[in-house]
C-alpha positions as CSV (number, residue, x, y, z in Angstrom):
1,M,-6.3,0.4,-14.2
2,F,-5.8,-3.3,-14.1
3,K,-6.7,-5.8,-16.8
4,L,-7.2,-8.9,-14.9
5,P,-8.4,-12.4,-15.9
6,R,-11.8,-13.4,-14.6
7,K,-10.9,-16.9,-13.6
8,V,-11.5,-17.7,-10.0
9,I,-10.0,-20.4,-7.8
10,D,-12.1,-21.3,-4.7
11,F,-9.9,-21.3,-1.7
12,L,-10.7,-23.1,1.6
13,P,-8.8,-21.9,4.7
14,K,-8.3,-25.4,6.1
15,S,-6.4,-26.7,3.0
16,L,-4.6,-25.5,-0.1
17,P,-5.3,-27.4,-3.3
18,T,-2.2,-28.7,-5.1
19,R,-1.5,-26.3,-8.0
20,K,1.3,-25.3,-10.2
21,V,2.0,-21.6,-10.7
22,P,1.9,-20.9,-14.4
23,S,5.4,-20.1,-15.8
24,H,4.0,-16.9,-17.5
25,S,2.6,-15.7,-14.1
26,R,5.9,-16.4,-12.4
27,R,7.7,-14.3,-14.9
28,F,5.6,-11.2,-14.2
29,F,5.6,-11.4,-10.4
30,Y,8.7,-13.4,-9.1
31,T,11.4,-15.6,-10.3
32,I,10.7,-19.3,-9.8
33,D,13.1,-19.4,-6.8
34,E,11.6,-16.3,-5.2
35,F,7.9,-17.3,-5.2
36,P,7.1,-18.7,-1.7
37,S,6.2,-22.4,-1.7
38,N,3.7,-21.7,1.0
39,A,2.0,-18.8,-0.7
40,A,-1.8,-18.7,-0.7
41,L,-2.0,-16.5,-3.7
42,V,-1.9,-17.9,-7.2
43,P,-0.5,-15.3,-9.6
44,G,-2.6,-14.5,-12.6
45,V,-5.9,-15.9,-11.2
46,F,-8.4,-14.9,-8.6
47,T,-8.5,-16.6,-5.2
48,T,-11.3,-16.5,-2.7
49,F,-10.5,-15.8,0.9
50,T,-12.9,-15.8,4.0
51,L,-13.3,-12.7,6.2
52,S,-12.6,-13.8,9.8
53,K,-12.6,-10.5,11.7
54,V,-13.4,-6.8,11.4
55,T,-11.8,-4.2,13.7
56,P,-13.1,-0.6,13.5
57,V,-10.3,2.0,13.7
58,N,-12.3,5.2,13.5
59,S,-15.7,6.3,12.1
60,T,-14.7,5.6,8.5
61,S,-12.0,3.0,8.6
62,S,-11.7,-0.6,9.7
63,I,-9.1,-3.5,9.6
64,F,-10.3,-6.5,7.7
65,R,-8.7,-9.8,8.6
66,F,-8.9,-12.7,6.0
67,A,-8.1,-16.3,6.9
68,L,-5.3,-18.3,5.4
69,P,-4.3,-21.9,6.2
70,P,-2.2,-21.9,9.3
71,T,1.1,-22.7,7.5
72,H,0.6,-20.3,4.6
73,C,1.5,-16.7,4.0
74,L,-0.2,-14.5,1.5
75,G,2.8,-14.4,-0.9
76,L,3.9,-10.8,-1.3
77,N,7.2,-9.1,-1.6
78,V,8.0,-5.5,-0.7
79,S,6.7,-3.4,-2.3
80,S,3.6,-5.0,-3.8
81,C,-0.2,-5.1,-3.5
82,I,-3.2,-7.2,-4.3
83,V,-6.5,-6.3,-5.9
84,A,-10.0,-7.1,-4.7
85,K,-12.9,-7.7,-7.2
86,L,-16.5,-6.7,-6.7
87,P,-18.8,-9.7,-7.1
88,D,-20.4,-10.0,-10.5
89,Q,-23.9,-9.8,-8.9
90,L,-23.1,-6.4,-7.5
91,S,-21.2,-4.9,-10.4
92,G,-24.0,-5.0,-12.9
93,G,-21.8,-6.9,-15.3
94,T,-19.0,-4.4,-15.2
95,F,-15.6,-5.6,-14.0
96,I,-14.6,-3.5,-11.0
97,A,-11.4,-4.1,-9.0
98,R,-9.3,-1.9,-6.7
99,P,-5.7,-2.3,-5.4
100,Y,-5.0,-2.7,-1.7
101,T,-1.7,-3.0,0.3
102,P,-1.9,-5.4,3.3
103,I,-0.8,-3.9,6.6
104,S,0.1,-7.3,8.0
105,D,3.7,-8.5,7.7
106,E,4.3,-10.3,4.4
107,K,5.7,-13.3,6.3
108,T,2.6,-13.6,8.6
109,L,1.1,-17.1,8.6
110,G,-2.6,-17.9,8.8
111,Y,-4.1,-14.5,7.9
112,F,-3.6,-11.1,6.2
113,E,-5.1,-7.7,7.0
114,L,-6.3,-4.8,5.0
115,L,-6.9,-1.3,6.3
116,I,-9.8,0.1,4.3
117,K,-11.5,3.5,4.5
118,R,-15.1,3.9,3.5
119,Y,-15.6,6.4,0.7
120,P,-19.0,7.7,-0.4
121,N,-19.9,6.1,-3.7
122,G,-16.8,3.9,-3.6
123,P,-18.1,0.5,-4.8
124,L,-15.3,-1.6,-3.3
125,S,-15.0,0.3,0.0
126,E,-18.8,0.2,0.5
127,Y,-18.7,-3.5,-0.3
128,F,-16.0,-4.2,2.3
129,H,-17.7,-2.2,5.0
130,G,-20.9,-4.2,4.5
131,L,-19.2,-7.6,4.9
132,L,-19.7,-9.8,7.9
133,P,-17.2,-12.5,9.2
134,G,-17.7,-15.7,7.2
135,E,-18.3,-13.9,3.9
136,M,-15.7,-14.3,1.1
137,V,-13.9,-11.9,-1.2
138,E,-12.0,-12.6,-4.4
139,F,-8.4,-11.4,-4.6
140,Q,-5.6,-11.5,-7.1
141,G,-1.9,-10.7,-6.9
142,P,0.8,-10.0,-6.1
143,F,1.3,-6.9,-8.2
144,P,4.8,-5.5,-7.7
145,K,5.3,-1.8,-7.3
146,F,8.9,-1.4,-6.3
147,S,11.6,-4.0,-5.6
148,Y,13.2,-2.7,-2.4
149,K,16.8,-3.6,-1.6
150,P,18.4,-2.7,1.8
151,N,20.8,0.3,1.7
152,E,20.2,0.8,-2.0
153,F,19.5,4.5,-1.3
154,S,21.1,6.7,1.4
155,K,17.8,8.5,2.0
156,L,14.1,7.9,1.3
157,G,11.4,10.5,1.4
158,M,7.7,9.4,1.7
159,I,4.7,11.5,1.1
160,A,1.4,9.9,2.0
161,G,-2.2,11.0,2.1
162,G,-5.0,9.1,3.9
163,T,-4.9,5.3,3.1
164,G,-1.9,6.0,0.9
165,I,0.0,5.3,4.1
166,T,-0.4,1.5,3.7
167,P,2.3,1.0,1.0
168,M,4.6,3.3,3.0
169,Y,3.9,1.3,6.2
170,Q,4.8,-1.9,4.3
171,L,8.1,-0.4,3.2
172,L,8.9,1.2,6.6
173,R,8.4,-2.1,8.4
174,K,10.7,-3.9,5.9
175,I,13.4,-1.3,6.5
176,F,13.2,-1.2,10.3
177,Q,13.0,-4.9,10.7
178,N,16.5,-5.2,9.2
179,S,19.2,-4.0,11.7
180,E,21.7,-3.9,8.8
181,D,19.6,-1.5,6.8
182,K,20.8,2.1,7.6
183,T,18.5,3.9,5.1
184,Q,17.4,7.3,6.5
185,V,13.7,7.8,6.1
186,S,11.4,10.9,6.4
187,L,7.6,10.8,6.1
188,I,5.1,13.5,5.5
189,F,1.7,12.1,6.3
190,A,-1.2,14.3,5.2
191,N,-4.7,14.1,6.6
192,K,-7.8,16.3,6.8
193,R,-8.1,16.1,10.6
194,E,-6.0,14.7,13.4
195,E,-8.5,12.0,14.1
196,D,-8.2,10.8,10.5
197,I,-4.5,9.7,11.0
198,L,-4.3,6.0,10.3
199,L,-1.6,3.7,11.9
200,R,-0.6,6.6,14.1
201,E,0.5,4.5,17.1
202,E,2.5,2.2,14.9
203,I,4.3,5.1,13.1
204,L,5.0,6.9,16.4
205,F,6.4,3.6,17.8
206,M,8.8,3.4,14.8
207,C,9.9,7.0,15.5
208,Q,10.7,6.1,19.1
209,E,12.5,2.9,18.2
210,K,14.4,4.4,15.2
211,S,14.7,8.0,16.3
212,S,18.1,8.4,14.6
213,Q,16.9,6.9,11.3
214,F,13.3,8.0,10.9
215,K,11.4,11.3,11.2
216,V,7.8,12.1,10.5
217,H,5.6,15.1,10.0
218,F,1.8,14.9,10.4
219,A,0.3,17.5,8.0
220,I,-3.2,18.4,9.0
221,S,-5.1,20.3,6.3
222,E,-8.1,21.5,8.5
223,N,-7.7,22.8,12.0
224,S,-10.2,23.2,14.8
225,L,-11.2,26.6,13.5
226,G,-12.0,25.2,10.0
227,E,-8.9,26.9,8.5
228,K,-7.4,24.9,5.6
229,T,-3.8,24.5,4.7
230,R,-1.8,22.4,2.1
231,I,1.6,20.8,2.0
232,D,3.9,23.6,0.6
233,K,7.4,23.9,-0.7
234,R,8.8,24.8,2.7
235,T,7.5,21.6,4.2
236,L,8.9,19.5,1.4
237,E,12.3,21.2,1.6
238,E,12.4,20.6,5.4
239,Y,11.4,16.9,5.4
240,M,12.3,15.5,2.0
241,P,15.9,14.5,0.9
242,S,17.5,17.1,-1.3
243,P,17.1,16.7,-5.1
244,A,20.9,17.1,-5.3
245,L,21.4,13.7,-3.7
246,G,22.0,11.2,-6.4
247,D,21.1,8.2,-4.3
248,A,17.8,9.4,-2.7
249,R,14.3,8.6,-3.7
250,I,10.8,10.1,-3.1
251,F,7.8,7.8,-2.8
252,I,4.3,9.3,-2.9
253,C,0.8,7.7,-2.6
254,G,-2.5,9.3,-1.8
255,P,-5.6,10.9,-3.3
256,P,-5.2,11.7,-7.0
257,E,-5.6,15.5,-6.5
258,M,-2.9,15.5,-3.8
259,V,-0.5,13.5,-5.9
260,A,-1.1,15.7,-8.9
261,Y,-0.5,18.9,-6.8
262,I,2.8,17.6,-5.4
263,A,4.2,15.4,-8.2
264,G,2.2,16.3,-11.3
265,E,-0.3,14.4,-13.3
266,E,0.6,10.8,-14.0
267,T,0.8,9.8,-17.7
268,K,1.3,6.4,-19.3
269,I,4.0,7.6,-21.7
270,S,6.1,9.8,-19.4
271,K,7.7,9.5,-16.0
272,E,8.4,13.2,-15.7
273,V,7.6,14.7,-12.4
274,G,5.5,17.9,-12.1
275,G,3.9,19.9,-9.4
276,L,5.8,21.2,-6.3
277,L,8.5,18.6,-6.6
278,K,9.4,19.7,-10.1
279,S,9.6,23.3,-9.0
280,L,12.1,22.2,-6.3
281,G,14.3,20.5,-8.8
282,Y,13.4,16.8,-8.5
283,S,13.5,14.6,-11.6
284,G,11.3,11.8,-12.7
285,D,14.0,9.3,-11.9
286,S,13.9,10.3,-8.3
287,V,10.2,10.2,-7.7
288,Y,8.2,7.0,-7.5
289,R,4.4,6.6,-7.2
290,L,3.4,3.6,-5.1
């Protein structure tokens, strides 16, 4: 998915080497004025960060905290992600990298956190879940996804599956931290079982604090009897903003099969929407894949 340079900058948490962000990298990620002067990331190159803490969330997912210098933030805007690279000695000479959206606030100093689920035969997720504090991982970024502006849209609909909640959580936090942002938000969060719901307490807290602005529906695909269900048109019609609204957007992120079922197959040459959303009248301009 990503064609990334293989250059690596070693990064020591106690100090940040003096470096100039290449002008070509600035152009792709931020304007010169926007790039944080205390950013730990160096756009366009890999930087090594040290794992400081692992906090299990459930049987398959954990939060991984990586150290930054005390006065430095990671260097992200909303919405953007970073990519992690599998070490060369483990990749068999094949370049393997995966995108991750931090769950820590983009302004947090001294560390950043990733919520990562362990997938069978997932090379990066298996690698992360085998790490111990003190070990290092190579990251690159930021990779922008969507440049959010407060009150740009009257309503936002979010559809997330599994760890696809992380970019939604990044955006939700940005919206609700700004008391001047009146954007109405609705979230459908799909999981196989109730115990699989990630960031549940944080999302419910947002619901309580912003009850007039935010509503959420937890869609569970397998109940205690083993019966399976899927997100259907009725659920989308109930929780997502109407396609008739010209200033509304739908964001979606999750397993490829879920995204394809709801929004259609993604192609490099077309932004047309498919799946259930197309049948309900949504256009490609109103649907964005995070």
